[in-house]
Structure formats: C-alpha cells, structure tokens
mmCIF file of the N, C-alpha and C atoms, coordinates in Angstrom:
data_MODEL
# 
_entry.id   MODEL 
# 
loop_
_atom_site.group_PDB 
_atom_site.id 
_atom_site.type_symbol 
_atom_site.label_atom_id 
_atom_site.label_alt_id 
_atom_site.label_comp_id 
_atom_site.label_asym_id 
_atom_site.label_entity_id 
_atom_site.label_seq_id 
_atom_site.pdbx_PDB_ins_code 
_atom_site.Cartn_x 
_atom_site.Cartn_y 
_atom_site.Cartn_z 
_atom_site.occupancy 
_atom_site.B_iso_or_equiv 
_atom_site.pdbx_formal_charge 
_atom_site.auth_seq_id 
_atom_site.auth_comp_id 
_atom_site.auth_asym_id 
_atom_site.auth_atom_id 
_atom_site.pdbx_PDB_model_num 
ATOM 1  N N  . MET A 1 1  ? -17.118 116.799 -104.929 1.00 0.00 ? 1  MET A N  1 
ATOM 2  C CA . MET A 1 1  ? -16.808 116.103 -103.655 1.00 0.00 ? 1  MET A CA 1 
ATOM 3  C C  . MET A 1 1  ? -15.296 116.110 -103.435 1.00 0.00 ? 1  MET A C  1 
ATOM 4  N N  . SER A 1 2  ? -14.907 116.557 -102.273 1.00 0.00 ? 2  SER A N  1 
ATOM 5  C CA . SER A 1 2  ? -13.471 116.650 -101.979 1.00 0.00 ? 2  SER A CA 1 
ATOM 6  C C  . SER A 1 2  ? -12.960 115.394 -101.298 1.00 0.00 ? 2  SER A C  1 
ATOM 7  N N  . GLY A 1 3  ? -11.776 114.955 -101.699 1.00 0.00 ? 3  GLY A N  1 
ATOM 8  C CA . GLY A 1 3  ? -11.180 113.755 -101.108 1.00 0.00 ? 3  GLY A CA 1 
ATOM 9  C C  . GLY A 1 3  ? -10.874 113.960 -99.637  1.00 0.00 ? 3  GLY A C  1 
ATOM 10 N N  . GLY A 1 4  ? -10.562 115.216 -99.278  1.00 0.00 ? 4  GLY A N  1 
ATOM 11 C CA . GLY A 1 4  ? -10.256 115.502 -97.878  1.00 0.00 ? 4  GLY A CA 1 
ATOM 12 C C  . GLY A 1 4  ? -11.448 115.230 -96.975  1.00 0.00 ? 4  GLY A C  1 
ATOM 13 N N  . GLN A 1 5  ? -12.639 115.573 -97.480  1.00 0.00 ? 5  GLN A N  1 
ATOM 14 C CA . GLN A 1 5  ? -13.846 115.339 -96.666  1.00 0.00 ? 5  GLN A CA 1 
ATOM 15 C C  . GLN A 1 5  ? -14.033 113.858 -96.408  1.00 0.00 ? 5  GLN A C  1 
ATOM 16 N N  . LEU A 1 6  ? -13.813 113.043 -97.433  1.00 0.00 ? 6  LEU A N  1 
ATOM 17 C CA . LEU A 1 6  ? -13.967 111.601 -97.289  1.00 0.00 ? 6  LEU A CA 1 
ATOM 18 C C  . LEU A 1 6  ? -12.945 111.075 -96.294  1.00 0.00 ? 6  LEU A C  1 
ATOM 19 N N  . TYR A 1 7  ? -11.704 111.569 -96.401  1.00 0.00 ? 7  TYR A N  1 
ATOM 20 C CA . TYR A 1 7  ? -10.644 111.137 -95.498  1.00 0.00 ? 7  TYR A CA 1 
ATOM 21 C C  . TYR A 1 7  ? -10.983 111.456 -94.046  1.00 0.00 ? 7  TYR A C  1 
ATOM 22 N N  . TRP A 1 8  ? -11.422 112.689 -93.804  1.00 0.00 ? 8  TRP A N  1 
ATOM 23 C CA . TRP A 1 8  ? -11.764 113.089 -92.431  1.00 0.00 ? 8  TRP A CA 1 
ATOM 24 C C  . TRP A 1 8  ? -12.984 112.347 -91.927  1.00 0.00 ? 8  TRP A C  1 
ATOM 25 N N  . GLY A 1 9  ? -13.907 112.015 -92.847  1.00 0.00 ? 9  GLY A N  1 
ATOM 26 C CA . GLY A 1 9  ? -15.099 111.280 -92.458  1.00 0.00 ? 9  GLY A CA 1 
ATOM 27 C C  . GLY A 1 9  ? -14.716 109.894 -91.971  1.00 0.00 ? 9  GLY A C  1 
ATOM 28 N N  . LEU A 1 10 ? -13.795 109.254 -92.683  1.00 0.00 ? 10 LEU A N  1 
ATOM 29 C CA . LEU A 1 10 ? -13.343 107.921 -92.301  1.00 0.00 ? 10 LEU A CA 1 
ATOM 30 C C  . LEU A 1 10 ? -12.559 107.978 -91.000  1.00 0.00 ? 10 LEU A C  1 
ATOM 31 N N  . GLN A 1 11 ? -11.725 109.015 -90.859  1.00 0.00 ? 11 GLN A N  1 
ATOM 32 C CA . GLN A 1 11 ? -10.933 109.181 -89.642  1.00 0.00 ? 11 GLN A CA 1 
ATOM 33 C C  . GLN A 1 11 ? -11.844 109.327 -88.427  1.00 0.00 ? 11 GLN A C  1 
ATOM 34 N N  . GLY A 1 12 ? -12.896 110.132 -88.565  1.00 0.00 ? 12 GLY A N  1 
ATOM 35 C CA . GLY A 1 12 ? -13.828 110.355 -87.472  1.00 0.00 ? 12 GLY A CA 1 
ATOM 36 C C  . GLY A 1 12 ? -14.539 109.059 -87.093  1.00 0.00 ? 12 GLY A C  1 
ATOM 37 N N  . LEU A 1 13 ? -14.920 108.288 -88.099  1.00 0.00 ? 13 LEU A N  1 
ATOM 38 C CA . LEU A 1 13 ? -15.620 107.030 -87.840  1.00 0.00 ? 13 LEU A CA 1 
ATOM 39 C C  . LEU A 1 13 ? -14.687 106.057 -87.131  1.00 0.00 ? 13 LEU A C  1 
ATOM 40 N N  . TYR A 1 14 ? -13.452 105.962 -87.610  1.00 0.00 ? 14 TYR A N  1 
ATOM 41 C CA . TYR A 1 14 ? -12.477 105.060 -87.019  1.00 0.00 ? 14 TYR A CA 1 
ATOM 42 C C  . TYR A 1 14 ? -12.180 105.441 -85.567  1.00 0.00 ? 14 TYR A C  1 
ATOM 43 N N  . MET A 1 15 ? -12.021 106.733 -85.339  1.00 0.00 ? 15 MET A N  1 
ATOM 44 C CA . MET A 1 15 ? -11.730 107.204 -83.982  1.00 0.00 ? 15 MET A CA 1 
ATOM 45 C C  . MET A 1 15 ? -12.895 106.913 -83.045  1.00 0.00 ? 15 MET A C  1 
ATOM 46 N N  . LYS A 1 16 ? -14.126 107.087 -83.569  1.00 0.00 ? 16 LYS A N  1 
ATOM 47 C CA . LYS A 1 16 ? -15.310 106.848 -82.744  1.00 0.00 ? 16 LYS A CA 1 
ATOM 48 C C  . LYS A 1 16 ? -15.387 105.374 -82.352  1.00 0.00 ? 16 LYS A C  1 
ATOM 49 N N  . VAL A 1 17 ? -15.121 104.504 -83.302  1.00 0.00 ? 17 VAL A N  1 
ATOM 50 C CA . VAL A 1 17 ? -15.171 103.066 -83.042  1.00 0.00 ? 17 VAL A CA 1 
ATOM 51 C C  . VAL A 1 17 ? -14.083 102.672 -82.042  1.00 0.00 ? 17 VAL A C  1 
ATOM 52 N N  . GLU A 1 18 ? -12.870 103.214 -82.237  1.00 0.00 ? 18 GLU A N  1 
ATOM 53 C CA . GLU A 1 18 ? -11.768 102.882 -81.342  1.00 0.00 ? 18 GLU A CA 1 
ATOM 54 C C  . GLU A 1 18 ? -12.060 103.388 -79.935  1.00 0.00 ? 18 GLU A C  1 
ATOM 55 N N  . PHE A 1 19 ? -12.652 104.577 -79.842  1.00 0.00 ? 19 PHE A N  1 
ATOM 56 C CA . PHE A 1 19 ? -12.966 105.157 -78.543  1.00 0.00 ? 19 PHE A CA 1 
ATOM 57 C C  . PHE A 1 19 ? -13.999 104.303 -77.820  1.00 0.00 ? 19 PHE A C  1 
ATOM 58 N N  . SER A 1 20 ? -14.965 103.784 -78.577  1.00 0.00 ? 20 SER A N  1 
ATOM 59 C CA . SER A 1 20 ? -16.008 102.946 -77.974  1.00 0.00 ? 20 SER A CA 1 
ATOM 60 C C  . SER A 1 20 ? -15.411 101.638 -77.481  1.00 0.00 ? 20 SER A C  1 
ATOM 61 N N  . SER A 1 21 ? -14.395 101.146 -78.194  1.00 0.00 ? 21 SER A N  1 
ATOM 62 C CA . SER A 1 21 ? -13.762 99.879  -77.804  1.00 0.00 ? 21 SER A CA 1 
ATOM 63 C C  . SER A 1 21 ? -12.921 100.060 -76.539  1.00 0.00 ? 21 SER A C  1 
ATOM 64 N N  . LEU A 1 22 ? -12.399 101.275 -76.364  1.00 0.00 ? 22 LEU A N  1 
ATOM 65 C CA . LEU A 1 22 ? -11.549 101.546 -75.212  1.00 0.00 ? 22 LEU A CA 1 
ATOM 66 C C  . LEU A 1 22 ? -12.342 101.498 -73.916  1.00 0.00 ? 22 LEU A C  1 
ATOM 67 N N  . THR A 1 23 ? -13.551 102.035 -73.964  1.00 0.00 ? 23 THR A N  1 
ATOM 68 C CA . THR A 1 23 ? -14.346 102.119 -72.740  1.00 0.00 ? 23 THR A CA 1 
ATOM 69 C C  . THR A 1 23 ? -14.987 100.789 -72.404  1.00 0.00 ? 23 THR A C  1 
# 
C-alpha cells in the first residue's frame, strides 16, 4: 500500500466535502 494513494484519497474526500458545503 502506497502512502501517496492514501494521501490522494483523503484529499479527494476533503475536496468533495468542501465542494458540497460551498453549494
């Protein structure tokens, strides 16, 4: 398991949540 994958996974989740809060 690569640490980069985990990092990008968290980034994607955070961005999705922030985007939902914006609208």
